N, C-alpha and C positions, 0 to 999 in steps of 0.2 A: 504494500500500500504506500503510495507516494503522497506525502503531506505537502500542503501548500507552503510556499516559501516567499518571503518578502524580497529575496534576491532576484526573482524572475522579472520584476519590473512591471508585471501585469496587475497592478493594484492601484488603489487610491485610498485616501484617508478621509474619515468623517469623525468628527468629535463625538464621543459617547453621549455628551449632553444633548445632542440633537435628538437621540432616541429616548434617553432617560428623562429628560426635562420636557421636551416638546412632543414626544411621540404620540401620546394619547390625544393631545390637543390638535395636532396637525392632521392626523389621519394617514391612512396608508398611501393614498395618492400623492400627497405632498411629500411624504418621506421618500417615495419612489422617485419623484421628480428631483428632489434634493440630491439623491444618490446619482442620478444621471448627470446633473450639473457638476457634482463633485468629481465624477469620473472624467469629465471633459475639460476642467479648468486648466489653465496654463500656470506657470510659476507666479504670475501676478494675480492668481485666483479669479480669473475671468474667463468666460467662454461665450460663444455666439450662436448656439443652436436655435433653430426655429421651433416654435411650439409644436408644429406638425411633425417635425423630426423626432422630438421627444415623445409625442403621442405614438408614433410608429414604433419606436423602440420599446415602449411599455405596453403596447397593445390596447390603448385606450383612445378616447376622443380628444381632439384639440381643446374643446371647452373644459374638459376635465383637467387638462394640463394648465390652462389659463387660470382656473380657480385655484389650483394647487400653488401656482406661482404667486398669486395674490396673497394666499395664506402665508407663504414663506416670507414675502415682503412685509406683511402685517406683523410677523413675529421677529422682524429685523434679522433674519437669517441670510437674506440676499438683498442686494440693491440692483436696480435695473436702470440702465442708461439707454434711452431711446435713440437709435441711430437713424433708421429710416422707417417707412411705414410698417413693415412686418419684420424688421430686424432689430433685435435688442442685444445689448451686452449685459450679461449677468455676472455679478460679483458675489462671491461667497464671503460673507462677513465673519468677523471673529465671533465665536459663540461664547457668550458669557451669561451669567445669571442676571437677567433684567429685573427691575423692581417687582414685576408681577410674578416672578418665579417663587417668591416666598409664600405665595398663596397657593392653596390647593387648586391645581389646574382643572381637575376633573372630579367633581363631587361624587361620581358614581364609580369609585375605584373598588374593585372586588377584593383587594387585599387588605382593606381597612374596614374592620367590622365596627358597627356602632356599639358603644358601651354606655352604661349608666354611670356617670362619674359623681353623681350626687350621693354623698355618704350617709344621708339620712334614711335612705331606703334599706330595708332588711334584705340581705343577700341570702338566697336559699340555694343550697347545693344538695343534689340528690346523689348519694353514694351508697350502693348496695341496698337500696330500698329504704334507707334512713334519711330523714330530712334534718339537715343541720342548719340552724339559723345563727349564722356567725355574729350578726349584730346584737342579737339578744344575749349571746354568750359573753361578748365583750362588755355589754352593759352590766350583766350580773357580776362579772369579775370586778369591774370598776366599783360597783356598789359594795361588794364584799370587802375589797381592799379598803375603802373609806370607813366601813364599819370596824374593821380590825384596827385601823390607825386611830380611830376615835376612842377605842377602849383601852 
């Protein structure tokens, strides 16, 4: 089995932040377009593909590519310089955490489970058919400790 090698020169780089910070917000189409642009940029981080060319590479429509490019521009991952009617220069910008990154980008994340952080509720745990009421036990311990301290 031959493993891939960075030495072959058939590679491009994308910051991990593009996927980990922006991935769920951008969506698959915008991520795919970003990867196409990243694979085409020169040493100055610019490239000149038409939207139709990108669409043909990805097997999608030109309007899908146009929307994806607008999203990438909205999140300041690319800049666009209009050259002529249908010719643009795309610049890949430095990826950094923007002010909005500190907020939860997608409220419907499956890996974050809602929890009750209000400590006034009694927490019930079922273990081997026995119900343990941890808050009640803590209250009883506290009351017993106070009673012992006062005597």
